[in-house]
PDB file as gemmi writes it, atoms N, CA and C in Angstrom:
CRYST1    1.000    1.000    1.000  90.00  90.00  90.00 P 1                      
ATOM      1  N   MET A   1     -67.247 -41.247  80.614  1.00  0.00           N  
ATOM      2  CA  MET A   1     -67.286 -42.026  79.380  1.00  0.00           C  
ATOM      3  C   MET A   1     -68.705 -42.010  78.828  1.00  0.00           C  
ATOM      4  N   GLN A   2     -68.832 -41.692  77.581  1.00  0.00           N  
ATOM      5  CA  GLN A   2     -70.134 -41.647  76.939  1.00  0.00           C  
ATOM      6  C   GLN A   2     -70.392 -42.990  76.243  1.00  0.00           C  
ATOM      7  N   THR A   3     -71.571 -43.538  76.478  1.00  0.00           N  
ATOM      8  CA  THR A   3     -71.934 -44.808  75.865  1.00  0.00           C  
ATOM      9  C   THR A   3     -73.006 -44.562  74.817  1.00  0.00           C  
ATOM     10  N   THR A   4     -72.813 -45.116  73.650  1.00  0.00           N  
ATOM     11  CA  THR A   4     -73.801 -45.012  72.595  1.00  0.00           C  
ATOM     12  C   THR A   4     -74.501 -46.348  72.470  1.00  0.00           C  
ATOM     13  N   VAL A   5     -75.804 -46.303  72.587  1.00  0.00           N  
ATOM     14  CA  VAL A   5     -76.592 -47.521  72.445  1.00  0.00           C  
ATOM     15  C   VAL A   5     -77.257 -47.466  71.084  1.00  0.00           C  
ATOM     16  N   ARG A   6     -76.989 -48.464  70.280  1.00  0.00           N  
ATOM     17  CA  ARG A   6     -77.615 -48.466  68.962  1.00  0.00           C  
ATOM     18  C   ARG A   6     -78.906 -49.272  69.016  1.00  0.00           C  
ATOM     19  N   GLU A   7     -79.825 -48.821  68.239  1.00  0.00           N  
ATOM     20  CA  GLU A   7     -81.130 -49.461  68.164  1.00  0.00           C  
ATOM     21  C   GLU A   7     -81.011 -50.725  67.315  1.00  0.00           C  
ATOM     22  N   ARG A   8     -81.543 -51.814  67.820  1.00  0.00           N  
ATOM     23  CA  ARG A   8     -81.524 -53.054  67.046  1.00  0.00           C  
ATOM     24  C   ARG A   8     -82.682 -53.002  66.056  1.00  0.00           C  
ATOM     25  N   ARG A   9     -82.355 -53.163  64.793  1.00  0.00           N  
ATOM     26  CA  ARG A   9     -83.378 -53.122  63.752  1.00  0.00           C  
ATOM     27  C   ARG A   9     -83.975 -54.495  63.535  1.00  0.00           C  
ATOM     28  N   VAL A  10     -85.194 -54.503  63.073  1.00  0.00           N  
ATOM     29  CA  VAL A  10     -85.893 -55.743  62.774  1.00  0.00           C  
ATOM     30  C   VAL A  10     -85.924 -55.902  61.255  1.00  0.00           C  
ATOM     31  N   PRO A  11     -85.503 -57.068  60.759  1.00  0.00           N  
ATOM     32  CA  PRO A  11     -85.491 -57.266  59.302  1.00  0.00           C  
ATOM     33  C   PRO A  11     -86.910 -57.291  58.733  1.00  0.00           C  
ATOM     34  N   PRO A  12     -87.051 -56.987  57.455  1.00  0.00           N  
ATOM     35  CA  PRO A  12     -88.367 -57.040  56.821  1.00  0.00           C  
ATOM     36  C   PRO A  12     -88.963 -58.447  56.913  1.00  0.00           C  
ATOM     37  N   ALA A  13     -90.267 -58.508  57.062  1.00  0.00           N  
ATOM     38  CA  ALA A  13     -90.962 -59.795  57.139  1.00  0.00           C  
ATOM     39  C   ALA A  13     -90.665 -60.618  55.887  1.00  0.00           C  
ATOM     40  N   GLY A  14     -90.353 -61.871  56.087  1.00  0.00           N  
ATOM     41  CA  GLY A  14     -90.125 -62.786  54.978  1.00  0.00           C  
ATOM     42  C   GLY A  14     -88.693 -62.830  54.470  1.00  0.00           C  
ATOM     43  N   LEU A  15     -87.847 -61.902  54.899  1.00  0.00           N  
ATOM     44  CA  LEU A  15     -86.468 -61.886  54.403  1.00  0.00           C  
ATOM     45  C   LEU A  15     -85.712 -63.138  54.829  1.00  0.00           C  
ATOM     46  N   GLY A  16     -85.860 -63.528  56.071  1.00  0.00           N  
ATOM     47  CA  GLY A  16     -85.159 -64.712  56.567  1.00  0.00           C  
ATOM     48  C   GLY A  16     -85.525 -65.970  55.798  1.00  0.00           C  
ATOM     49  N   GLU A  17     -86.819 -66.149  55.580  1.00  0.00           N  
ATOM     50  CA  GLU A  17     -87.282 -67.318  54.829  1.00  0.00           C  
ATOM     51  C   GLU A  17     -86.760 -67.281  53.397  1.00  0.00           C  
ATOM     52  N   ALA A  18     -86.729 -66.109  52.783  1.00  0.00           N  
ATOM     53  CA  ALA A  18     -86.217 -65.978  51.421  1.00  0.00           C  
ATOM     54  C   ALA A  18     -84.725 -66.308  51.374  1.00  0.00           C  
ATOM     55  N   LEU A  19     -83.981 -65.893  52.396  1.00  0.00           N  
ATOM     56  CA  LEU A  19     -82.554 -66.236  52.455  1.00  0.00           C  
ATOM     57  C   LEU A  19     -82.370 -67.748  52.581  1.00  0.00           C  
ATOM     58  N   ARG A  20     -83.171 -68.360  53.438  1.00  0.00           N  
ATOM     59  CA  ARG A  20     -83.074 -69.816  53.616  1.00  0.00           C  
ATOM     60  C   ARG A  20     -83.343 -70.523  52.290  1.00  0.00           C  
ATOM     61  N   GLN A  21     -84.390 -70.095  51.596  1.00  0.00           N  
ATOM     62  CA  GLN A  21     -84.731 -70.722  50.313  1.00  0.00           C  
ATOM     63  C   GLN A  21     -83.611 -70.533  49.291  1.00  0.00           C  
ATOM     64  N   ALA A  22     -83.018 -69.340  49.261  1.00  0.00           N  
ATOM     65  CA  ALA A  22     -81.912 -69.084  48.320  1.00  0.00           C  
ATOM     66  C   ALA A  22     -80.715 -69.973  48.662  1.00  0.00           C  
ATOM     67  N   ARG A  23     -80.439 -70.126  49.957  1.00  0.00           N  
ATOM     68  CA  ARG A  23     -79.308 -70.974  50.385  1.00  0.00           C  
ATOM     69  C   ARG A  23     -79.562 -72.422  50.000  1.00  0.00           C  
ATOM     70  N   GLU A  24     -80.766 -72.912  50.273  1.00  0.00           N  
ATOM     71  CA  GLU A  24     -81.087 -74.301  49.951  1.00  0.00           C  
ATOM     72  C   GLU A  24     -81.102 -74.538  48.446  1.00  0.00           C  
ATOM     73  N   SER A  25     -81.577 -73.555  47.681  1.00  0.00           N  
ATOM     74  CA  SER A  25     -81.570 -73.678  46.214  1.00  0.00           C  
ATOM     75  C   SER A  25     -80.147 -73.783  45.676  1.00  0.00           C  
ATOM     76  N   ALA A  26     -79.223 -73.132  46.372  1.00  0.00           N  
ATOM     77  CA  ALA A  26     -77.817 -73.188  45.968  1.00  0.00           C  
ATOM     78  C   ALA A  26     -77.146 -74.464  46.468  1.00  0.00           C  
ATOM     79  N   GLY A  27     -77.884 -75.280  47.242  1.00  0.00           N  
ATOM     80  CA  GLY A  27     -77.328 -76.534  47.750  1.00  0.00           C  
ATOM     81  C   GLY A  27     -76.287 -76.340  48.844  1.00  0.00           C  
ATOM     82  N   LEU A  28     -76.426 -75.280  49.611  1.00  0.00           N  
ATOM     83  CA  LEU A  28     -75.442 -74.962  50.647  1.00  0.00           C  
ATOM     84  C   LEU A  28     -76.029 -75.123  52.046  1.00  0.00           C  
ATOM     85  N   SER A  29     -75.163 -75.462  52.985  1.00  0.00           N  
ATOM     86  CA  SER A  29     -75.576 -75.515  54.394  1.00  0.00           C  
ATOM     87  C   SER A  29     -75.325 -74.147  55.022  1.00  0.00           C  
ATOM     88  N   GLN A  30     -75.880 -73.947  56.201  1.00  0.00           N  
ATOM     89  CA  GLN A  30     -75.602 -72.700  56.919  1.00  0.00           C  
ATOM     90  C   GLN A  30     -74.105 -72.575  57.195  1.00  0.00           C  
ATOM     91  N   GLY A  31     -73.459 -73.695  57.484  1.00  0.00           N  
ATOM     92  CA  GLY A  31     -72.017 -73.687  57.719  1.00  0.00           C  
ATOM     93  C   GLY A  31     -71.235 -73.280  56.487  1.00  0.00           C  
ATOM     94  N   ASP A  32     -71.673 -73.755  55.316  1.00  0.00           N  
ATOM     95  CA  ASP A  32     -71.013 -73.371  54.063  1.00  0.00           C  
ATOM     96  C   ASP A  32     -71.094 -71.864  53.846  1.00  0.00           C  
ATOM     97  N   VAL A  33     -72.292 -71.321  54.047  1.00  0.00           N  
ATOM     98  CA  VAL A  33     -72.502 -69.882  53.853  1.00  0.00           C  
ATOM     99  C   VAL A  33     -71.681 -69.095  54.869  1.00  0.00           C  
ATOM    100  N   ALA A  34     -71.733 -69.531  56.107  1.00  0.00           N  
ATOM    101  CA  ALA A  34     -71.002 -68.834  57.170  1.00  0.00           C  
ATOM    102  C   ALA A  34     -69.507 -68.788  56.869  1.00  0.00           C  
ATOM    103  N   ALA A  35     -68.942 -69.917  56.462  1.00  0.00           N  
ATOM    104  CA  ALA A  35     -67.505 -69.970  56.170  1.00  0.00           C  
ATOM    105  C   ALA A  35     -67.143 -69.057  55.004  1.00  0.00           C  
ATOM    106  N   ALA A  36     -67.975 -69.031  53.982  1.00  0.00           N  
ATOM    107  CA  ALA A  36     -67.687 -68.217  52.806  1.00  0.00           C  
ATOM    108  C   ALA A  36     -67.841 -66.718  53.083  1.00  0.00           C  
ATOM    109  N   VAL A  37     -68.775 -66.374  53.956  1.00  0.00           N  
ATOM    110  CA  VAL A  37     -69.062 -64.971  54.252  1.00  0.00           C  
ATOM    111  C   VAL A  37     -68.188 -64.452  55.384  1.00  0.00           C  
ATOM    112  N   GLY A  38     -67.672 -65.351  56.209  1.00  0.00           N  
ATOM    113  CA  GLY A  38     -66.812 -64.933  57.314  1.00  0.00           C  
ATOM    114  C   GLY A  38     -67.547 -64.659  58.604  1.00  0.00           C  
ATOM    115  N   VAL A  39     -68.655 -65.381  58.813  1.00  0.00           N  
ATOM    116  CA  VAL A  39     -69.415 -65.249  60.057  1.00  0.00           C  
ATOM    117  C   VAL A  39     -69.616 -66.640  60.658  1.00  0.00           C  
ATOM    118  N   ARG A  40     -70.227 -66.689  61.816  1.00  0.00           N  
ATOM    119  CA  ARG A  40     -70.491 -67.980  62.454  1.00  0.00           C  
ATOM    120  C   ARG A  40     -71.817 -68.568  61.956  1.00  0.00           C  
ATOM    121  N   PRO A  41     -71.956 -69.891  61.950  1.00  0.00           N  
ATOM    122  CA  PRO A  41     -73.209 -70.508  61.507  1.00  0.00           C  
ATOM    123  C   PRO A  41     -74.428 -70.049  62.305  1.00  0.00           C  
ATOM    124  N   ASP A  42     -74.254 -69.759  63.607  1.00  0.00           N  
ATOM    125  CA  ASP A  42     -75.408 -69.312  64.383  1.00  0.00           C  
ATOM    126  C   ASP A  42     -75.880 -67.925  63.936  1.00  0.00           C  
ATOM    127  N   TYR A  43     -74.985 -67.121  63.381  1.00  0.00           N  
ATOM    128  CA  TYR A  43     -75.372 -65.818  62.838  1.00  0.00           C  
ATOM    129  C   TYR A  43     -76.234 -66.014  61.590  1.00  0.00           C  
ATOM    130  N   VAL A  44     -75.842 -66.945  60.729  1.00  0.00           N  
ATOM    131  CA  VAL A  44     -76.632 -67.250  59.535  1.00  0.00           C  
ATOM    132  C   VAL A  44     -78.009 -67.761  59.967  1.00  0.00           C  
ATOM    133  N   SER A  45     -78.060 -68.594  60.990  1.00  0.00           N  
ATOM    134  CA  SER A  45     -79.326 -69.090  61.512  1.00  0.00           C  
ATOM    135  C   SER A  45     -80.212 -67.946  61.986  1.00  0.00           C  
ATOM    136  N   LYS A  46     -79.627 -66.984  62.688  1.00  0.00           N  
ATOM    137  CA  LYS A  46     -80.407 -65.833  63.171  1.00  0.00           C  
ATOM    138  C   LYS A  46     -80.918 -64.982  62.015  1.00  0.00           C  
ATOM    139  N   LEU A  47     -80.119 -64.844  60.972  1.00  0.00           N  
ATOM    140  CA  LEU A  47     -80.579 -64.113  59.791  1.00  0.00           C  
ATOM    141  C   LEU A  47     -81.778 -64.822  59.164  1.00  0.00           C  
ATOM    142  N   GLU A  48     -81.679 -66.140  59.036  1.00  0.00           N  
ATOM    143  CA  GLU A  48     -82.745 -66.911  58.401  1.00  0.00           C  
ATOM    144  C   GLU A  48     -84.014 -66.975  59.255  1.00  0.00           C  
ATOM    145  N   ARG A  49     -83.869 -66.833  60.552  1.00  0.00           N  
ATOM    146  CA  ARG A  49     -85.045 -66.833  61.435  1.00  0.00           C  
ATOM    147  C   ARG A  49     -85.619 -65.439  61.628  1.00  0.00           C  
ATOM    148  N   GLY A  50     -85.022 -64.450  60.962  1.00  0.00           N  
ATOM    149  CA  GLY A  50     -85.522 -63.086  61.048  1.00  0.00           C  
ATOM    150  C   GLY A  50     -85.237 -62.412  62.369  1.00  0.00           C  
ATOM    151  N   LEU A  51     -84.168 -62.846  63.048  1.00  0.00           N  
ATOM    152  CA  LEU A  51     -83.828 -62.275  64.345  1.00  0.00           C  
ATOM    153  C   LEU A  51     -82.774 -61.182  64.260  1.00  0.00           C  
ATOM    154  N   ARG A  52     -82.048 -61.111  63.156  1.00  0.00           N  
ATOM    155  CA  ARG A  52     -80.959 -60.140  63.007  1.00  0.00           C  
ATOM    156  C   ARG A  52     -81.002 -59.516  61.626  1.00  0.00           C  
ATOM    157  N   CYS A  53     -80.476 -58.299  61.563  1.00  0.00           N  
ATOM    158  CA  CYS A  53     -80.220 -57.637  60.280  1.00  0.00           C  
ATOM    159  C   CYS A  53     -78.739 -57.816  59.979  1.00  0.00           C  
ATOM    160  N   PRO A  54     -78.397 -58.070  58.743  1.00  0.00           N  
ATOM    161  CA  PRO A  54     -76.971 -58.238  58.411  1.00  0.00           C  
ATOM    162  C   PRO A  54     -76.250 -56.900  58.359  1.00  0.00           C  
ATOM    163  N   SER A  55     -74.944 -56.953  58.493  1.00  0.00           N  
ATOM    164  CA  SER A  55     -74.142 -55.755  58.246  1.00  0.00           C  
ATOM    165  C   SER A  55     -74.104 -55.543  56.739  1.00  0.00           C  
ATOM    166  N   VAL A  56     -73.650 -54.381  56.333  1.00  0.00           N  
ATOM    167  CA  VAL A  56     -73.563 -54.072  54.908  1.00  0.00           C  
ATOM    168  C   VAL A  56     -72.664 -55.075  54.194  1.00  0.00           C  
ATOM    169  N   SER A  57     -71.524 -55.387  54.792  1.00  0.00           N  
ATOM    170  CA  SER A  57     -70.594 -56.308  54.126  1.00  0.00           C  
ATOM    171  C   SER A  57     -71.160 -57.717  54.043  1.00  0.00           C  
ATOM    172  N   VAL A  58     -71.859 -58.168  55.077  1.00  0.00           N  
ATOM    173  CA  VAL A  58     -72.459 -59.510  55.045  1.00  0.00           C  
ATOM    174  C   VAL A  58     -73.588 -59.549  54.018  1.00  0.00           C  
ATOM    175  N   ALA A  59     -74.414 -58.514  53.973  1.00  0.00           N  
ATOM    176  CA  ALA A  59     -75.506 -58.478  52.990  1.00  0.00           C  
ATOM    177  C   ALA A  59     -74.951 -58.539  51.569  1.00  0.00           C  
ATOM    178  N   SER A  60     -73.892 -57.777  51.309  1.00  0.00           N  
ATOM    179  CA  SER A  60     -73.270 -57.787  49.970  1.00  0.00           C  
ATOM    180  C   SER A  60     -72.713 -59.166  49.631  1.00  0.00           C  
ATOM    181  N   ALA A  61     -72.062 -59.794  50.611  1.00  0.00           N  
ATOM    182  CA  ALA A  61     -71.493 -61.121  50.385  1.00  0.00           C  
ATOM    183  C   ALA A  61     -72.595 -62.148  50.132  1.00  0.00           C  
ATOM    184  N   LEU A  62     -73.703 -62.032  50.848  1.00  0.00           N  
ATOM    185  CA  LEU A  62     -74.818 -62.970  50.637  1.00  0.00           C  
ATOM    186  C   LEU A  62     -75.398 -62.827  49.239  1.00  0.00           C  
ATOM    187  N   VAL A  63     -75.538 -61.613  48.760  1.00  0.00           N  
ATOM    188  CA  VAL A  63     -76.057 -61.384  47.407  1.00  0.00           C  
ATOM    189  C   VAL A  63     -75.113 -61.984  46.376  1.00  0.00           C  
ATOM    190  N   ARG A  64     -73.801 -61.754  46.543  1.00  0.00           N  
ATOM    191  CA  ARG A  64     -72.822 -62.304  45.584  1.00  0.00           C  
ATOM    192  C   ARG A  64     -72.824 -63.834  45.607  1.00  0.00           C  
ATOM    193  N   MET A  65     -73.007 -64.399  46.776  1.00  0.00           N  
ATOM    194  CA  MET A  65     -72.905 -65.854  46.917  1.00  0.00           C  
ATOM    195  C   MET A  65     -74.186 -66.593  46.520  1.00  0.00           C  
ATOM    196  N   LEU A  66     -75.341 -66.068  46.942  1.00  0.00           N  
ATOM    197  CA  LEU A  66     -76.607 -66.792  46.773  1.00  0.00           C  
ATOM    198  C   LEU A  66     -77.388 -66.377  45.525  1.00  0.00           C  
ATOM    199  N   HIS A  67     -77.049 -65.250  44.936  1.00  0.00           N  
ATOM    200  CA  HIS A  67     -77.764 -64.748  43.756  1.00  0.00           C  
ATOM    201  C   HIS A  67     -79.278 -64.789  43.963  1.00  0.00           C  
ATOM    202  N   PRO A  68     -79.766 -64.132  45.038  1.00  0.00           N  
ATOM    203  CA  PRO A  68     -81.212 -64.157  45.284  1.00  0.00           C  
ATOM    204  C   PRO A  68     -81.950 -63.304  44.258  1.00  0.00           C  
ATOM    205  N   SER A  69     -83.273 -63.424  44.250  1.00  0.00           N  
ATOM    206  CA  SER A  69     -84.088 -62.620  43.332  1.00  0.00           C  
ATOM    207  C   SER A  69     -83.848 -61.139  43.611  1.00  0.00           C  
ATOM    208  N   GLY A  70     -84.240 -60.318  42.666  1.00  0.00           N  
ATOM    209  CA  GLY A  70     -84.061 -58.880  42.820  1.00  0.00           C  
ATOM    210  C   GLY A  70     -84.742 -58.329  44.061  1.00  0.00           C  
ATOM    211  N   GLN A  71     -85.927 -58.845  44.366  1.00  0.00           N  
ATOM    212  CA  GLN A  71     -86.657 -58.370  45.546  1.00  0.00           C  
ATOM    213  C   GLN A  71     -85.912 -58.721  46.833  1.00  0.00           C  
ATOM    214  N   VAL A  72     -85.352 -59.910  46.897  1.00  0.00           N  
ATOM    215  CA  VAL A  72     -84.617 -60.336  48.095  1.00  0.00           C  
ATOM    216  C   VAL A  72     -83.320 -59.543  48.223  1.00  0.00           C  
ATOM    217  N   ALA A  73     -82.633 -59.336  47.107  1.00  0.00           N  
ATOM    218  CA  ALA A  73     -81.399 -58.547  47.135  1.00  0.00           C  
ATOM    219  C   ALA A  73     -81.692 -57.120  47.599  1.00  0.00           C  
ATOM    220  N   GLU A  74     -82.777 -56.560  47.133  1.00  0.00           N  
ATOM    221  CA  GLU A  74     -83.160 -55.205  47.542  1.00  0.00           C  
ATOM    222  C   GLU A  74     -83.522 -55.174  49.025  1.00  0.00           C  
ATOM    223  N   ALA A  75     -84.258 -56.183  49.497  1.00  0.00           N  
ATOM    224  CA  ALA A  75     -84.624 -56.252  50.916  1.00  0.00           C  
ATOM    225  C   ALA A  75     -83.381 -56.380  51.797  1.00  0.00           C  
ATOM    226  N   LEU A  76     -82.395 -57.132  51.333  1.00  0.00           N  
ATOM    227  CA  LEU A  76     -81.132 -57.245  52.078  1.00  0.00           C  
ATOM    228  C   LEU A  76     -80.440 -55.891  52.173  1.00  0.00           C  
ATOM    229  N   ALA A  77     -80.414 -55.167  51.073  1.00  0.00           N  
ATOM    230  CA  ALA A  77     -79.772 -53.854  51.071  1.00  0.00           C  
ATOM    231  C   ALA A  77     -80.478 -52.892  52.022  1.00  0.00           C  
ATOM    232  N   VAL A  78     -81.795 -52.937  52.046  1.00  0.00           N  
ATOM    233  CA  VAL A  78     -82.574 -52.064  52.922  1.00  0.00           C  
ATOM    234  C   VAL A  78     -82.376 -52.448  54.386  1.00  0.00           C  
ATOM    235  N   ALA A  79     -82.291 -53.747  54.658  1.00  0.00           N  
ATOM    236  CA  ALA A  79     -82.164 -54.234  56.035  1.00  0.00           C  
ATOM    237  C   ALA A  79     -80.757 -54.087  56.590  1.00  0.00           C  
ATOM    238  N   ALA A  80     -79.763 -53.953  55.720  1.00  0.00           N  
ATOM    239  CA  ALA A  80     -78.368 -53.923  56.163  1.00  0.00           C  
ATOM    240  C   ALA A  80     -78.106 -52.759  57.119  1.00  0.00           C  
ATOM    241  N   VAL A  81     -77.340 -53.068  58.144  1.00  0.00           N  
ATOM    242  CA  VAL A  81     -77.020 -52.091  59.183  1.00  0.00           C  
ATOM    243  C   VAL A  81     -75.548 -51.703  59.034  1.00  0.00           C  
ATOM    244  N   PRO A  82     -75.263 -50.440  58.732  1.00  0.00           N  
ATOM    245  CA  PRO A  82     -73.879 -50.043  58.488  1.00  0.00           C  
ATOM    246  C   PRO A  82     -72.977 -50.092  59.712  1.00  0.00           C  
ATOM    247  N   ASP A  83     -73.548 -50.073  60.906  1.00  0.00           N  
ATOM    248  CA  ASP A  83     -72.692 -50.071  62.089  1.00  0.00           C  
ATOM    249  C   ASP A  83     -72.641 -51.421  62.785  1.00  0.00           C  
ATOM    250  N   ALA A  84     -73.117 -52.439  62.137  1.00  0.00           N  
ATOM    251  CA  ALA A  84     -73.141 -53.764  62.763  1.00  0.00           C  
ATOM    252  C   ALA A  84     -71.787 -54.451  62.636  1.00  0.00           C  
ATOM    253  N   GLY A  85     -71.470 -55.242  63.630  1.00  0.00           N  
ATOM    254  CA  GLY A  85     -70.299 -56.113  63.594  1.00  0.00           C  
ATOM    255  C   GLY A  85     -69.039 -55.478  63.061  1.00  0.00           C  
ATOM    256  N   ARG A  86     -68.446 -56.110  62.070  1.00  0.00           N  
ATOM    257  CA  ARG A  86     -67.150 -55.653  61.560  1.00  0.00           C  
ATOM    258  C   ARG A  86     -67.255 -54.357  60.775  1.00  0.00           C  
ATOM    259  N   ASP A  87     -68.464 -53.898  60.449  1.00  0.00           N  
ATOM    260  CA  ASP A  87     -68.616 -52.631  59.753  1.00  0.00           C  
ATOM    261  C   ASP A  87     -68.622 -51.442  60.713  1.00  0.00           C  
ATOM    262  N   HIS A  88     -68.627 -51.698  62.020  1.00  0.00           N  
ATOM    263  CA  HIS A  88     -68.673 -50.615  62.987  1.00  0.00           C  
ATOM    264  C   HIS A  88     -67.409 -49.764  62.847  1.00  0.00           C  
ATOM    265  N   PRO A  89     -67.548 -48.444  62.840  1.00  0.00           N  
ATOM    266  CA  PRO A  89     -66.378 -47.567  62.669  1.00  0.00           C  
ATOM    267  C   PRO A  89     -65.254 -47.849  63.665  1.00  0.00           C  
ATOM    268  N   ALA A  90     -65.587 -48.233  64.885  1.00  0.00           N  
ATOM    269  CA  ALA A  90     -64.542 -48.513  65.879  1.00  0.00           C  
ATOM    270  C   ALA A  90     -63.713 -49.723  65.478  1.00  0.00           C  
ATOM    271  N   ARG A  91     -64.316 -50.673  64.831  1.00  0.00           N  
ATOM    272  CA  ARG A  91     -63.575 -51.863  64.399  1.00  0.00           C  
ATOM    273  C   ARG A  91     -62.731 -51.597  63.171  1.00  0.00           C  
ATOM    274  N   ARG A  92     -63.090 -50.578  62.402  1.00  0.00           N  
ATOM    275  CA  ARG A  92     -62.310 -50.229  61.212  1.00  0.00           C  
ATOM    276  C   ARG A  92     -61.230 -49.219  61.544  1.00  0.00           C  
ATOM    277  N   GLY A  93     -61.139 -48.795  62.814  1.00  0.00           N  
ATOM    278  CA  GLY A  93     -60.134 -47.842  63.221  1.00  0.00           C  
ATOM    279  C   GLY A  93     -60.459 -46.408  62.857  1.00  0.00           C  
ATOM    280  N   GLU A  94     -61.715 -46.142  62.498  1.00  0.00           N  
ATOM    281  CA  GLU A  94     -62.109 -44.793  62.108  1.00  0.00           C  
ATOM    282  C   GLU A  94     -62.636 -43.982  63.286  1.00  0.00           C  
ATOM    283  N   MET A  95     -62.768 -44.612  64.432  1.00  0.00           N  
ATOM    284  CA  MET A  95     -63.343 -43.956  65.586  1.00  0.00           C  
ATOM    285  C   MET A  95     -62.502 -44.292  66.807  1.00  0.00           C  
ATOM    286  N   PRO A  96     -62.056 -43.315  67.535  1.00  0.00           N  
ATOM    287  CA  PRO A  96     -61.254 -43.641  68.707  1.00  0.00           C  
ATOM    288  C   PRO A  96     -62.076 -44.360  69.763  1.00  0.00           C  
ATOM    289  N   CYS A  97     -61.465 -45.319  70.402  1.00  0.00           N  
ATOM    290  CA  CYS A  97     -62.159 -46.030  71.481  1.00  0.00           C  
ATOM    291  C   CYS A  97     -62.249 -45.099  72.681  1.00  0.00           C  
ATOM    292  N   ALA A  98     -63.340 -45.203  73.416  1.00  0.00           N  
ATOM    293  CA  ALA A  98     -63.524 -44.368  74.601  1.00  0.00           C  
ATOM    294  C   ALA A  98     -62.530 -44.775  75.672  1.00  0.00           C  
ATOM    295  N   ALA A  99     -61.970 -43.806  76.337  1.00  0.00           N  
ATOM    296  CA  ALA A  99     -61.030 -44.083  77.431  1.00  0.00           C  
ATOM    297  C   ALA A  99     -61.778 -44.587  78.629  1.00  0.00           C  
ATOM    298  N   ALA A 100     -61.202 -45.560  79.305  1.00  0.00           N  
ATOM    299  CA  ALA A 100     -61.868 -46.141  80.476  1.00  0.00           C  
ATOM    300  C   ALA A 100     -61.649 -45.286  81.695  1.00  0.00           C  
TER     301      ALA A 100                                                      
END                                                                             
């Protein structure tokens, strides 16, 4: 069985703080954002603390929901990881699971 280890990316400096500010400006809690985007509140917390990069779908949902500045929206797009979480090809059924 071949195992693929993906490299964990580090989000751009300041992105987490900018997301937090956009969320607070919208008057939303981390729980509100998490429920609307379809993730857990602790994931939103990790994004805001600069510990995780969002998946492409989460980054897109955050932009639609929070309407951040152009610079923040661009930073989200750059930081987005196409193989993270639910965007991973194996979860979309595009990649066969490895046999045990």
